[in-house]
C-alpha atoms as a printed R data frame, in Angstrom:
    type eleno elety resid chain resno       x       y       z
1   ATOM     1    CA   MET     A     1 106.188 -32.760 306.436
2   ATOM     2    CA   ASN     A     2 106.265 -36.759 306.801
3   ATOM     3    CA   ARG     A     3 109.568 -37.316 305.785
4   ATOM     4    CA   ALA     A     4 109.260 -40.813 306.550
5   ATOM     5    CA   LEU     A     5 107.245 -40.668 303.156
6   ATOM     6    CA   LEU     A     6 110.972 -40.161 301.598
7   ATOM     7    CA   PRO     A     7 113.094 -41.884 302.624
8   ATOM     8    CA   ASP     A     8 116.980 -41.639 302.491
9   ATOM     9    CA   GLU     A     9 119.066 -44.254 300.113
10  ATOM    10    CA   LEU     A    10 116.001 -46.638 298.244
11  ATOM    11    CA   THR     A    11 116.828 -48.525 295.480
12  ATOM    12    CA   PRO     A    12 114.543 -48.324 292.815
13  ATOM    13    CA   ALA     A    13 112.886 -51.492 293.776
14  ATOM    14    CA   ASP     A    14 112.421 -50.199 297.009
15  ATOM    15    CA   ALA     A    15 111.067 -46.803 295.547
16  ATOM    16    CA   ARG     A    16 108.663 -48.953 293.397
17  ATOM    17    CA   ALA     A    17 107.401 -50.829 296.515
18  ATOM    18    CA   LEU     A    18 106.774 -47.258 298.509
19  ATOM    19    CA   GLN     A    19 104.480 -45.982 295.450
20  ATOM    20    CA   GLN     A    20 102.560 -48.877 295.476
21  ATOM    21    CA   GLN     A    21 101.855 -48.087 299.421
22  ATOM    22    CA   LEU     A    22 101.086 -44.637 298.699
23  ATOM    23    CA   ARG     A    23  98.533 -45.092 296.348
24  ATOM    24    CA   ALA     A    24  96.662 -46.681 299.028
25  ATOM    25    CA   ALA     A    25  96.770 -43.390 301.069
26  ATOM    26    CA   LEU     A    26  95.665 -41.642 298.549
27  ATOM    27    CA   GLN     A    27  92.162 -40.093 298.739
28  ATOM    28    CA   VAL     A    28  89.896 -38.302 295.786
29  ATOM    29    CA   THR     A    29  87.574 -35.884 297.465
30  ATOM    30    CA   PRO     A    30  86.402 -32.350 296.663
31  ATOM    31    CA   LEU     A    31  88.586 -28.910 296.811
32  ATOM    32    CA   PRO     A    32  87.617 -26.758 299.526
33  ATOM    33    CA   PRO     A    33  85.013 -23.821 298.066
34  ATOM    34    CA   ASP     A    34  87.465 -20.902 299.070
35  ATOM    35    CA   VAL     A    35  90.892 -22.189 297.816
36  ATOM    36    CA   ARG     A    36  92.501 -19.358 297.177
37  ATOM    37    CA   LEU     A    37  96.765 -19.723 296.877
38  ATOM    38    CA   VAL     A    38  97.929 -22.201 294.627
39  ATOM    39    CA   ALA     A    39 101.380 -23.289 294.229
40  ATOM    40    CA   GLY     A    40 102.929 -24.399 291.092
41  ATOM    41    CA   ALA     A    41 106.123 -26.136 291.226
42  ATOM    42    CA   ASP     A    42 108.878 -27.006 289.025
43  ATOM    43    CA   LEU     A    43 112.394 -27.972 288.357
44  ATOM    44    CA   ALA     A    44 115.469 -27.514 286.395
45  ATOM    45    CA   TYR     A    45 118.536 -29.543 286.219
46  ATOM    46    CA   ALA     A    46 122.349 -28.809 285.312
47  ATOM    47    CA   HIS     A    47 124.693 -31.784 284.050
48  ATOM    48    CA   ASP     A    48 126.562 -32.297 287.147
49  ATOM    49    CA   GLY     A    49 123.245 -33.472 288.491
50  ATOM    50    CA   ARG     A    50 122.818 -29.644 290.819
51  ATOM    51    CA   CYS     A    51 119.065 -28.962 290.390
52  ATOM    52    CA   TRP     A    52 116.797 -25.818 291.372
53  ATOM    53    CA   ALA     A    53 113.265 -26.268 292.786
54  ATOM    54    CA   ALA     A    54 110.898 -23.535 292.928
55  ATOM    55    CA   LEU     A    55 107.584 -23.105 294.248
56  ATOM    56    CA   VAL     A    56 105.435 -20.017 293.128
57  ATOM    57    CA   VAL     A    57 102.443 -19.082 295.414
58  ATOM    58    CA   VAL     A    58  99.732 -17.363 293.354
59  ATOM    59    CA   ASP     A    59  96.341 -15.830 294.310
60  ATOM    60    CA   ALA     A    60  93.865 -17.315 292.099
61  ATOM    61    CA   SER     A    61  91.447 -14.615 292.084
62  ATOM    62    CA   THR     A    62  93.749 -12.214 291.161
63  ATOM    63    CA   LEU     A    63  96.396 -13.914 289.607
64  ATOM    64    CA   GLU     A    64  99.084 -12.047 291.722
65  ATOM    65    CA   THR     A    65 102.295 -14.061 292.697
66  ATOM    66    CA   VAL     A    66 102.016 -13.788 296.779
67  ATOM    67    CA   GLU     A    67 105.625 -15.359 297.029
68  ATOM    68    CA   ALA     A    68 108.362 -17.202 295.218
69  ATOM    69    CA   GLN     A    69 111.098 -19.690 297.014
70  ATOM    70    CA   VAL     A    70 114.307 -21.537 295.294
71  ATOM    71    CA   ALA     A    71 116.085 -24.525 296.599
72  ATOM    72    CA   THR     A    72 119.572 -25.969 294.921
73  ATOM    73    CA   ALA     A    73 120.214 -29.291 295.977
74  ATOM    74    CA   VAL     A    74 122.205 -31.947 294.301
75  ATOM    75    CA   ALA     A    75 119.739 -34.919 293.099
76  ATOM    76    CA   THR     A    76 121.155 -38.142 294.258
77  ATOM    77    CA   PHE     A    77 118.426 -40.625 292.726
78  ATOM    78    CA   PRO     A    78 119.152 -41.768 289.583
79  ATOM    79    CA   TYR     A    79 116.650 -41.044 286.617
80  ATOM    80    CA   VAL     A    80 114.401 -43.765 286.201
81  ATOM    81    CA   PRO     A    81 110.900 -43.654 284.862
82  ATOM    82    CA   GLY     A    82 107.960 -43.732 286.137
83  ATOM    83    CA   LEU     A    83 110.272 -42.729 289.707
84  ATOM    84    CA   LEU     A    84 110.454 -38.937 289.305
85  ATOM    85    CA   SER     A    85 109.280 -37.938 292.598
86  ATOM    86    CA   PHE     A    86 112.572 -40.018 294.452
87  ATOM    87    CA   ARG     A    87 114.097 -37.536 292.372
88  ATOM    88    CA   GLU     A    88 113.214 -34.053 292.420
89  ATOM    89    CA   LEU     A    89 111.216 -33.901 295.714
90  ATOM    90    CA   PRO     A    90 114.302 -33.931 298.068
91  ATOM    91    CA   ALA     A    91 114.797 -30.123 296.548
92  ATOM    92    CA   LEU     A    92 110.949 -29.395 296.371
93  ATOM    93    CA   ALA     A    93 110.520 -30.399 299.983
94  ATOM    94    CA   LEU     A    94 113.873 -27.803 300.580
95  ATOM    95    CA   ALA     A    95 112.125 -24.841 298.760
96  ATOM    96    CA   TRP     A    96 108.459 -25.907 300.789
97  ATOM    97    CA   GLU     A    97 110.075 -25.493 303.948
98  ATOM    98    CA   GLN     A    98 110.704 -22.117 303.362
99  ATOM    99    CA   LEU     A    99 107.713 -20.938 302.059
100 ATOM   100    CA   ARG     A   100 105.973 -18.411 304.675
101 ATOM   101    CA   ALA     A   101 102.677 -18.511 303.135
102 ATOM   102    CA   ARG     A   102 101.068 -22.066 303.424
103 ATOM   103    CA   PRO     A   103  98.959 -22.662 299.670
104 ATOM   104    CA   ASP     A   104  95.527 -24.456 299.796
105 ATOM   105    CA   VAL     A   105  96.724 -26.209 296.344
106 ATOM   106    CA   LEU     A   106  99.769 -27.277 295.200
107 ATOM   107    CA   LEU     A   107 100.212 -27.983 291.408
108 ATOM   108    CA   CYS     A   108 102.883 -30.085 289.894
109 ATOM   109    CA   ASP     A   109 104.645 -29.699 286.495
110 ATOM   110    CA   GLY     A   110 104.333 -33.189 286.277
111 ATOM   111    CA   GLN     A   111 101.962 -36.665 286.605
112 ATOM   112    CA   GLY     A   112  99.830 -36.889 289.176
113 ATOM   113    CA   TYR     A   113  97.145 -40.512 289.058
114 ATOM   114    CA   ALA     A   114  98.079 -40.800 285.401
115 ATOM   115    CA   HIS     A   115 101.074 -42.629 285.900
116 ATOM   116    CA   PRO     A   116 101.958 -46.727 285.812
117 ATOM   117    CA   ARG     A   117 101.514 -47.502 289.245
118 ATOM   118    CA   ARG     A   118  99.446 -44.522 290.173
119 ATOM   119    CA   CYS     A   119 101.386 -42.275 292.073
120 ATOM   120    CA   GLY     A   120 103.278 -40.168 289.983
121 ATOM   121    CA   LEU     A   121 105.208 -36.540 291.192
122 ATOM   122    CA   ALA     A   122 101.549 -34.889 292.202
123 ATOM   123    CA   CYS     A   123 100.379 -37.732 294.409
124 ATOM   124    CA   HIS     A   124 103.475 -38.093 296.345
125 ATOM   125    CA   ALA     A   125 103.704 -34.589 296.653
126 ATOM   126    CA   GLY     A   126 100.808 -34.240 298.209
127 ATOM   127    CA   LEU     A   127 101.134 -37.297 301.294
128 ATOM   128    CA   LEU     A   128 104.433 -35.666 301.739
129 ATOM   129    CA   PHE     A   129 103.310 -32.217 302.177
130 ATOM   130    CA   ASP     A   130  99.810 -33.090 302.895
131 ATOM   131    CA   VAL     A   131  98.292 -30.804 300.894
132 ATOM   132    CA   PRO     A   132  95.531 -30.814 297.905
133 ATOM   133    CA   SER     A   133  97.969 -31.839 294.811
134 ATOM   134    CA   LEU     A   134  97.670 -31.931 291.280
135 ATOM   135    CA   GLY     A   135  99.910 -32.789 287.832
136 ATOM   136    CA   CYS     A   136  99.656 -30.684 284.988
137 ATOM   137    CA   ALA     A   137 101.599 -32.244 282.489
138 ATOM   138    CA   LYS     A   138 103.426 -31.346 279.052
139 ATOM   139    CA   THR     A   139 104.001 -34.705 278.133
140 ATOM   140    CA   ARG     A   140 101.875 -37.916 277.663
141 ATOM   141    CA   LEU     A   141 103.684 -40.749 280.104
142 ATOM   142    CA   ILE     A   142 100.393 -43.497 279.606
143 ATOM   143    CA   GLY     A   143  97.150 -43.784 278.464
144 ATOM   144    CA   GLU     A   144  95.102 -43.229 275.069
145 ATOM   145    CA   HIS     A   145  92.920 -40.571 274.396
146 ATOM   146    CA   PRO     A   146  90.524 -39.764 271.868
147 ATOM   147    CA   ALA     A   147  91.173 -36.936 268.876
148 ATOM   148    CA   LEU     A   148  91.010 -33.526 270.542
149 ATOM   149    CA   GLY     A   149  89.273 -30.409 269.383
150 ATOM   150    CA   PRO     A   150  91.474 -27.447 268.179
151 ATOM   151    CA   GLU     A   151  90.022 -24.769 270.394
152 ATOM   152    CA   PRO     A   152  91.039 -23.854 274.386
153 ATOM   153    CA   GLY     A   153  89.023 -25.322 276.873
154 ATOM   154    CA   GLU     A   154  88.269 -28.951 274.817
155 ATOM   155    CA   GLN     A   155  89.018 -31.474 276.590
156 ATOM   156    CA   VAL     A   156  88.797 -35.228 276.434
157 ATOM   157    CA   PRO     A   157  88.932 -38.327 279.201
158 ATOM   158    CA   LEU     A   158  92.601 -39.970 279.641
159 ATOM   159    CA   CYS     A   159  91.883 -43.537 279.724
160 ATOM   160    CA   ASP     A   160  94.334 -46.884 280.732
161 ATOM   161    CA   GLY     A   161  92.143 -49.492 279.506
162 ATOM   162    CA   ASP     A   162  89.238 -48.974 281.023
163 ATOM   163    CA   GLU     A   163  89.770 -46.871 283.614
164 ATOM   164    CA   LEU     A   164  90.261 -43.017 283.988
165 ATOM   165    CA   ILE     A   165  93.082 -42.059 284.543
166 ATOM   166    CA   GLY     A   166  92.883 -38.006 284.019
167 ATOM   167    CA   ALA     A   167  92.067 -35.687 281.776
168 ATOM   168    CA   VAL     A   168  93.829 -34.090 278.459
169 ATOM   169    CA   LEU     A   169  92.751 -29.995 278.137
170 ATOM   170    CA   ARG     A   170  93.854 -28.019 275.263
171 ATOM   171    CA   THR     A   171  94.481 -24.693 276.336
172 ATOM   172    CA   ARG     A   172  95.787 -22.553 273.072
173 ATOM   173    CA   ARG     A   173  95.081 -22.911 269.799
174 ATOM   174    CA   GLY     A   174  97.519 -24.324 267.566
175 ATOM   175    CA   CYS     A   175  99.376 -25.610 271.162
176 ATOM   176    CA   ARG     A   176 100.454 -29.501 272.253
177 ATOM   177    CA   PRO     A   177  97.385 -29.629 275.024
178 ATOM   178    CA   LEU     A   178  97.927 -30.699 278.915
179 ATOM   179    CA   TYR     A   179  97.429 -34.061 280.371
180 ATOM   180    CA   LEU     A   180  96.128 -33.064 283.646
181 ATOM   181    CA   SER     A   181  95.526 -35.980 286.683
182 ATOM   182    CA   THR     A   182  94.524 -36.459 290.451
183 ATOM   183    CA   GLY     A   183  97.186 -35.852 293.136
184 ATOM   184    CA   HIS     A   184  95.617 -36.113 296.967
185 ATOM   185    CA   ARG     A   185  92.843 -34.902 297.702
186 ATOM   186    CA   VAL     A   186  91.195 -33.747 294.448
187 ATOM   187    CA   THR     A   187  88.821 -34.682 291.952
188 ATOM   188    CA   LEU     A   188  89.524 -34.536 288.472
189 ATOM   189    CA   PRO     A   189  86.961 -32.330 287.378
190 ATOM   190    CA   ASP     A   190  87.865 -29.658 290.354
191 ATOM   191    CA   ALA     A   191  91.423 -30.603 289.036
192 ATOM   192    CA   VAL     A   192  90.135 -29.467 285.429
193 ATOM   193    CA   ALA     A   193  88.607 -26.420 286.393
194 ATOM   194    CA   LEU     A   194  91.504 -25.258 288.771
195 ATOM   195    CA   VAL     A   195  93.710 -24.759 285.705
196 ATOM   196    CA   GLN     A   196  91.371 -23.527 283.856
197 ATOM   197    CA   ARG     A   197  90.902 -20.953 286.430
198 ATOM   198    CA   LEU     A   198  94.834 -20.381 286.215
199 ATOM   199    CA   LEU     A   199  95.450 -19.649 282.423
200 ATOM   200    CA   THR     A   200  96.107 -16.573 281.128
201 ATOM   201    CA   ARG     A   201  97.423 -16.355 277.071
202 ATOM   202    CA   TYR     A   202  99.595 -19.113 277.773
203 ATOM   203    CA   ARG     A   203  99.637 -22.592 277.557
204 ATOM   204    CA   GLN     A   204 100.413 -23.012 281.246
205 ATOM   205    CA   PRO     A   205  98.737 -22.268 284.375
206 ATOM   206    CA   GLU     A   206 100.310 -19.169 286.054
207 ATOM   207    CA   PRO     A   207 101.940 -21.101 288.957
208 ATOM   208    CA   THR     A   208 103.657 -23.711 286.780
209 ATOM   209    CA   ARG     A   209 104.582 -21.158 284.123
210 ATOM   210    CA   ARG     A   210 106.063 -18.727 286.453
211 ATOM   211    CA   ALA     A   211 108.079 -22.080 288.475
212 ATOM   212    CA   HIS     A   212 109.641 -22.755 285.435
213 ATOM   213    CA   ALA     A   213 110.940 -19.607 284.314
214 ATOM   214    CA   LEU     A   214 112.391 -19.335 288.084
215 ATOM   215    CA   VAL     A   215 114.417 -22.126 287.870
216 ATOM   216    CA   THR     A   216 115.276 -21.731 284.557
217 ATOM   217    CA   ARG     A   217 116.508 -17.574 285.914
218 ATOM   218    CA   ALA     A   218 118.173 -19.329 288.944
219 ATOM   219    CA   ARG     A   219 120.227 -22.147 286.939
220 ATOM   220    CA   GLU     A   220 121.235 -20.051 283.864
221 ATOM   221    CA   ALA     A   221 122.530 -17.124 287.232
222 ATOM   222    CA   ALA     A   222 124.687 -20.233 288.461
223 ATOM   223    CA   ARG     A   223 126.084 -20.928 284.787
224 ATOM   224    CA   CYS     A   224 127.142 -16.904 284.749
225 ATOM   225    CA   ASP     A   225 128.811 -17.258 288.090
226 ATOM   226    CA   CYS     A   226 130.980 -20.675 287.519
227 ATOM   227    CA   SER     A   227 132.029 -19.223 284.018
């Protein structure tokens, strides 16, 4: 893990400048053909600033959970739109350090290249952990796209002006789509194909869906302990 990519005591202006530097380091390369372990990442917050970060490693062939880790921290970076990685990565780094299984790919519940400075959470995390990464967000941050059909598997490009920044994928009929974009060392077609491979009957792919469930349970357990 390259801790220099997550320095302490940054101002929002410093963070934006660092994102511009990180963007220049991103690589768009095909995923290796033998991808097996995919880690899903998600976080949950309490009103007092505490956060819970989860990483759930899933076998992409069987969809079995190989490992799950949760870390707790206090978020010190303020909530600033477009700077989510500086708020969330310190806790995710703690969970990453606990992993025994080395993931082949990191799947983040958040943006990747589909970001105003083309360096969202998935991009920053991929560089920090030196792992192929992609963003799988439930909402759109920037960009426009054509109308999307109602059937699962339908997809359209997500563009910012003339630039292709991601893909919009319908995963369930009657549900809102997901917004996919590259992070580091992955192509957009590979990112879309991998997410589709990890889907079951739910809107979200299994690694991030399980990570979300895990942090939600951890936060609720902490509330019960404090009551």
